[in-house]
KEKE-3310 file (N, C-alpha, C; in steps of 0.2 Angstrom, whole numbers, plus 5000, padded with zeros to 4 digits):
npx = (4566:4554:4544:4543:4533:4523:4529:4531:4545:4554:4556:4547:4534:4517:4501:4491:4487:4497:4489:4477:4482:4486:4474:4468:4477:4475:4462:4449:4452:4460:4477:4487:4505:4519:4536:4548:4559:4552:4551:4551:4554:4549:4535:4524:4513:4505:4503:4494:4483:4480:4476:4465:4456:4453:4449:4436:4427:4430:4428:4434:4448:4465:4480:4496:4510:4527:4541:4558:4566:4567:4562:4548:4539:4530:4522:4517:4509:4500:4494:4487:4476:4468:4461:4447:4448:4455:4455:4459:4472:4488:4502:4518:4533:4550:4554:4562:4560:4553:4549:4540:4528:4527:4526:4513:4505:4495:4498:4512:4518:4528:4530:4538:4545:4557:4571:4583:4588:4579:4578:4568:4558:4562:4563:4550:4544:4551:4545:4533:4524:4514:4520:4521:4527:4531:4535:4550:4568:4577:4570:4566:4572:4574:4560:4555:4562:4557:4544:4536:4524:4524:4519:4512:4521:4513:4499:4487:4492:4497:4485:4478:4486:4485:4472:4472:4479:4470:4460:4465:4474:4488:4502:4514:4531:4540:4554:4570:4581:4593:4599:4598:4607:4619:4620:4622:4634:4642:4641:4647:4660:4664:4663:4673:4684:4684:4687:4700:4707:4706:4714)
npy = (4506:4504:4503:4516:4531:4536:4549:4565:4573:4589:4593:4585:4582:4580:4574:4573:4576:4572:4568:4564:4553:4545:4542:4534:4523:4518:4513:4502:4500:4494:4495:4497:4498:4506:4508:4519:4528:4543:4540:4534:4521:4514:4512:4519:4526:4516:4508:4515:4516:4503:4501:4510:4503:4492:4499:4503:4493:4490:4501:4504:4505:4509:4517:4520:4529:4530:4540:4546:4554:4560:4563:4563:4567:4578:4576:4564:4567:4576:4566:4558:4566:4565:4553:4543:4538:4547:4553:4542:4539:4541:4551:4553:4562:4561:4555:4551:4540:4528:4516:4515:4519:4509:4497:4498:4496:4485:4478:4476:4482:4480:4488:4489:4492:4488:4482:4481:4470:4474:4478:4483:4474:4463:4470:4474:4461:4457:4465:4458:4461:4456:4453:4458:4456:4463:4452:4452:4454:4457:4455:4442:4430:4429:4430:4419:4408:4409:4407:4418:4430:4433:4443:4447:4458:4471:4482:4474:4462:4468:4473:4460:4454:4463:4461:4447:4449:4457:4448:4440:4430:4430:4428:4433:4431:4425:4423:4416:4426:4426:4414:4417:4428:4422:4414:4423:4429:4418:4415:4427:4426:4415:4420:4430:4423:4415:4426:4429:4418:4419:4429)
npz = (4653:4647:4657:4662:4663:4650:4640:4632:4624:4624:4611:4604:4592:4588:4581:4590:4607:4622:4633:4627:4620:4631:4637:4626:4626:4639:4637:4631:4618:4604:4599:4586:4582:4574:4572:4565:4555:4546:4531:4513:4511:4523:4521:4527:4522:4514:4525:4532:4523:4523:4536:4537:4529:4538:4549:4545:4547:4560:4572:4584:4585:4584:4576:4579:4574:4576:4574:4571:4563:4546:4529:4526:4535:4536:4524:4528:4539:4532:4524:4533:4535:4524:4526:4531:4543:4551:4564:4571:4569:4575:4575:4579:4582:4586:4600:4615:4622:4616:4620:4631:4626:4616:4624:4629:4618:4607:4596:4585:4569:4555:4541:4530:4513:4510:4520:4533:4546:4556:4571:4579:4579:4587:4599:4601:4603:4614:4624:4624:4614:4601:4584:4567:4550:4534:4520:4518:4514:4525:4539:4536:4539:4553:4557:4551:4557:4570:4568:4565:4559:4543:4529:4513:4503:4501:4501:4503:4509:4521:4527:4528:4537:4549:4551:4555:4567:4575:4576:4586:4582:4581:4591:4603:4599:4608:4610:4615:4620:4626:4622:4608:4607:4610:4599:4589:4593:4591:4577:4573:4577:4570:4557:4558:4560:4548:4539:4543:4539:4526:4522)
capx = (4563:4547:4540:4542:4527:4523:4530:4534:4551:4553:4556:4542:4528:4512:4494:4487:4490:4499:4483:4472:4485:4486:4467:4467:4481:4471:4455:4449:4453:4466:4481:4493:4510:4524:4541:4553:4559:4547:4554:4547:4555:4545:4529:4519:4507:4501:4501:4488:4478:4477:4472:4459:4451:4452:4445:4429:4423:4432:4429:4437:4455:4470:4486:4501:4517:4532:4547:4563:4567:4565:4559:4541:4535:4525:4518:4513:4503:4495:4490:4482:4470:4464:4458:4441:4450:4461:4455:4461:4479:4492:4508:4523:4539:4555:4553:4568:4558:4547:4547:4535:4522:4527:4524:4506:4501:4493:4501:4517:4518:4533:4526:4543:4546:4564:4573:4589:4585:4573:4579:4562:4554:4564:4561:4542:4543:4554:4540:4527:4519:4514:4523:4521:4532:4531:4540:4556:4574:4580:4567:4563:4576:4572:4553:4554:4565:4553:4537:4532:4519:4526:4514:4514:4524:4509:4493:4483:4496:4497:4478:4476:4490:4482:4465:4473:4481:4464:4456:4469:4477:4495:4504:4521:4536:4543:4561:4575:4586:4600:4602:4599:4613:4625:4621:4624:4641:4645:4641:4651:4667:4665:4664:4679:4689:4685:4690:4707:4710:4705:4719)
capy = (4511:4502:4504:4523:4534:4539:4556:4569:4577:4596:4593:4580:4585:4575:4577:4572:4577:4566:4566:4560:4546:4541:4540:4529:4517:4515:4511:4495:4501:4490:4500:4495:4503:4505:4513:4519:4535:4545:4539:4530:4513:4512:4510:4521:4528:4510:4505:4519:4514:4496:4502:4513:4498:4488:4503:4504:4487:4490:4508:4505:4503:4515:4516:4524:4529:4534:4541:4551:4559:4558:4568:4562:4568:4583:4572:4559:4571:4578:4560:4556:4571:4563:4547:4543:4536:4552:4554:4536:4538:4545:4552:4556:4563:4563:4553:4548:4534:4525:4509:4516:4518:4502:4492:4499:4495:4478:4474:4479:4481:4482:4488:4492:4489:4484:4483:4477:4465:4477:4477:4484:4467:4460:4474:4473:4454:4457:4468:4454:4463:4452:4457:4455:4460:4461:4447:4456:4450:4458:4452:4436:4424:4430:4429:4412:4404:4409:4406:4424:4432:4437:4445:4449:4465:4475:4484:4468:4458:4472:4473:4454:4453:4466:4458:4442:4451:4459:4442:4436:4424:4431:4428:4435:4425:4422:4421:4415:4431:4424:4410:4421:4432:4418:4411:4428:4429:4412:4417:4433:4423:4411:4425:4434:4418:4414:4432:4429:4413:4421:4434)
capz = (4649:4645:4663:4663:4661:4643:4640:4626:4625:4622:4604:4602:4589:4587:4579:4596:4614:4626:4637:4623:4619:4637:4637:4622:4628:4645:4636:4629:4611:4602:4596:4582:4582:4570:4574:4560:4552:4541:4524:4509:4512:4529:4519:4531:4518:4513:4531:4534:4519:4526:4543:4535:4527:4544:4554:4543:4550:4567:4573:4590:4584:4583:4573:4581:4570:4579:4570:4574:4558:4539:4524:4524:4541:4534:4520:4532:4543:4527:4521:4538:4535:4519:4527:4535:4550:4553:4571:4574:4568:4580:4572:4584:4580:4591:4607:4617:4625:4612:4623:4636:4622:4613:4629:4630:4612:4607:4590:4581:4562:4551:4534:4525:4507:4511:4527:4536:4551:4560:4578:4583:4579:4593:4605:4603:4606:4621:4628:4624:4609:4594:4579:4560:4545:4527:4518:4514:4515:4532:4544:4534:4542:4560:4558:4549:4562:4576:4566:4565:4554:4537:4525:4507:4503:4498:4505:4505:4514:4528:4529:4530:4544:4554:4553:4559:4574:4578:4578:4591:4579:4581:4597:4604:4597:4614:4608:4620:4618:4629:4617:4602:4608:4610:4593:4585:4594:4588:4570:4572:4578:4564:4551:4559:4559:4540:4536:4544:4535:4519:4521)
cpx = (4555:4542:4539:4535:4528:4524:4533:4540:4549:4552:4550:4536:4523:4505:4489:4490:4492:4493:4478:4475:4485:4479:4466:4471:4478:4464:4455:4450:4460:4470:4487:4498:4516:4529:4546:4553:4554:4551:4550:4548:4551:4538:4523:4512:4502:4499:4494:4482:4475:4473:4466:4454:4449:4447:4438:4425:4425:4433:4433:4444:4459:4476:4491:4508:4521:4538:4552:4564:4565:4561:4552:4537:4529:4520:4514:4507:4498:4491:4485:4475:4465:4460:4452:4443:4455:4461:4458:4469:4483:4499:4513:4530:4544:4553:4560:4567:4552:4544:4541:4528:4521:4524:4516:4501:4500:4496:4507:4517:4524:4531:4531:4543:4552:4567:4579:4585:4579:4573:4572:4557:4555:4562:4554:4541:4546:4549:4533:4522:4519:4516:4521:4525:4530:4536:4545:4562:4577:4577:4565:4566:4574:4565:4551:4556:4561:4546:4533:4528:4523:4520:4516:4516:4520:4503:4489:4486:4496:4490:4476:4480:4487:4476:4467:4475:4474:4459:4460:4472:4485:4497:4512:4526:4539:4550:4565:4581:4593:4603:4603:4605:4619:4626:4624:4632:4645:4646:4646:4658:4669:4667:4671:4685:4690:4688:4698:4710:4710:4710:4725)
cpy = (4510:4503:4511:4525:4536:4547:4559:4572:4584:4597:4589:4584:4579:4578:4576:4573:4571:4564:4562:4553:4542:4538:4534:4522:4514:4512:4504:4495:4497:4495:4496:4500:4501:4511:4513:4526:4537:4545:4534:4523:4510:4510:4513:4523:4522:4507:4509:4517:4507:4497:4506:4508:4494:4492:4503:4498:4486:4497:4509:4503:4510:4513:4522:4523:4533:4534:4546:4556:4556:4563:4568:4564:4573:4579:4567:4562:4573:4572:4558:4560:4569:4557:4548:4542:4541:4553:4548:4534:4543:4545:4556:4556:4565:4561:4549:4541:4531:4519:4510:4516:4511:4497:4492:4497:4487:4475:4479:4477:4484:4482:4490:4488:4485:4486:4479:4473:4468:4475:4478:4478:4464:4464:4474:4466:4454:4460:4464:4457:4459:4456:4454:4459:4458:4456:4450:4453:4451:4454:4444:4430:4424:4427:4421:4407:4404:4409:4412:4425:4436:4437:4447:4457:4470:4477:4478:4464:4462:4472:4466:4452:4456:4463:4451:4443:4453:4453:4437:4430:4425:4432:4431:4429:4422:4419:4421:4420:4429:4419:4413:4425:4428:4415:4417:4429:4424:4413:4422:4430:4419:4415:4428:4429:4416:4420:4432:4424:4415:4426:4432)
cpz = (4648:4651:4665:4661:4654:4644:4633:4628:4623:4615:4600:4598:4588:4585:4585:4603:4618:4631:4633:4621:4625:4638:4633:4624:4635:4643:4633:4621:4609:4597:4592:4582:4577:4571:4568:4557:4547:4534:4520:4510:4518:4527:4524:4528:4517:4519:4533:4530:4521:4532:4542:4533:4533:4548:4552:4546:4558:4570:4580:4590:4582:4580:4576:4577:4574:4575:4573:4569:4551:4535:4523:4530:4539:4529:4523:4536:4538:4525:4526:4537:4529:4520:4532:4542:4553:4560:4575:4572:4572:4577:4578:4582:4586:4598:4609:4620:4622:4616:4628:4632:4619:4618:4630:4624:4612:4601:4587:4574:4559:4544:4529:4518:4507:4518:4529:4541:4554:4567:4582:4583:4586:4599:4606:4606:4613:4626:4628:4619:4603:4589:4572:4556:4538:4525:4514:4517:4522:4537:4543:4538:4549:4561:4556:4554:4568:4575:4567:4559:4549:4532:4518:4507:4499:4503:4507:4510:4521:4531:4532:4537:4550:4556:4557:4566:4578:4580:4583:4588:4579:4588:4597:4602:4603:4613:4614:4618:4621:4624:4610:4602:4607:4603:4588:4586:4591:4581:4568:4572:4572:4558:4552:4557:4551:4537:4537:4540:4528:4517:4517)
residu = (UNK:UNK:UNK:UNK:UNK:UNK:UNK:UNK:UNK:UNK:UNK:UNK:UNK:UNK:UNK:UNK:UNK:UNK:UNK:UNK:UNK:UNK:UNK:UNK:UNK:UNK:UNK:UNK:UNK:UNK:UNK:UNK:UNK:UNK:UNK:UNK:UNK:UNK:UNK:UNK:UNK:UNK:UNK:UNK:UNK:UNK:UNK:UNK:UNK:UNK:UNK:UNK:UNK:UNK:UNK:UNK:UNK:UNK:UNK:UNK:UNK:UNK:UNK:UNK:UNK:UNK:UNK:UNK:UNK:UNK:UNK:UNK:UNK:UNK:UNK:UNK:UNK:UNK:UNK:UNK:UNK:UNK:UNK:UNK:UNK:UNK:UNK:UNK:UNK:UNK:UNK:UNK:UNK:UNK:UNK:UNK:UNK:UNK:UNK:UNK:UNK:UNK:UNK:UNK:UNK:UNK:UNK:UNK:UNK:UNK:UNK:UNK:UNK:UNK:UNK:UNK:UNK:UNK:UNK:UNK:UNK:UNK:UNK:UNK:UNK:UNK:UNK:UNK:UNK:UNK:UNK:UNK:UNK:UNK:UNK:UNK:UNK:UNK:UNK:UNK:UNK:UNK:UNK:UNK:UNK:UNK:UNK:UNK:UNK:UNK:UNK:UNK:UNK:UNK:UNK:UNK:UNK:UNK:UNK:UNK:UNK:UNK:UNK:UNK:UNK:UNK:UNK:UNK:UNK:UNK:UNK:UNK:UNK:UNK:UNK:UNK:UNK:UNK:UNK:UNK:UNK:UNK:UNK:UNK:UNK:UNK:UNK:UNK:UNK:UNK:UNK:UNK:UNK:UNK:UNK:UNK:UNK:UNK:UNK)
# end
């Protein structure tokens, strides 16, 4: 899916045309991306605030937020228009193939207030995109195990992490996912066996 051309679906909506997004992704500009539903726990508003700060000193950067559903889509769009960097924030709703976009971005940011594991961190890493996450329970173990970048769970933390990325100080995790999958299967079997013995 990641090697397909970027494309909108019939139901996709965005504050920027596909042609303009394509031009940005093919340019020398650096693009941060975050993928997650448009809801409060994803921290998109504070992510945009942090990006706005970073953009003021680095005008050739962009932020792309891709979401499928959620109650805050309209609020997110409205918030973009209040920011100085509004022409540098791309909001996309409803994509059947976000991986084609993700593959062409430079950095992935998980800005959530709280989260389960956050599979998209692994998906971005598989595509060779450096990742960062707020220091929250779900992604914490995975990121610590693979020496990933965890940042304070606030706007300053997100800003500092994005700044490190822009300074080329954050590399892809390079996880061995074959081994990772085997370890997960082993843990699952152990858990199931413990459950049986506990009956």
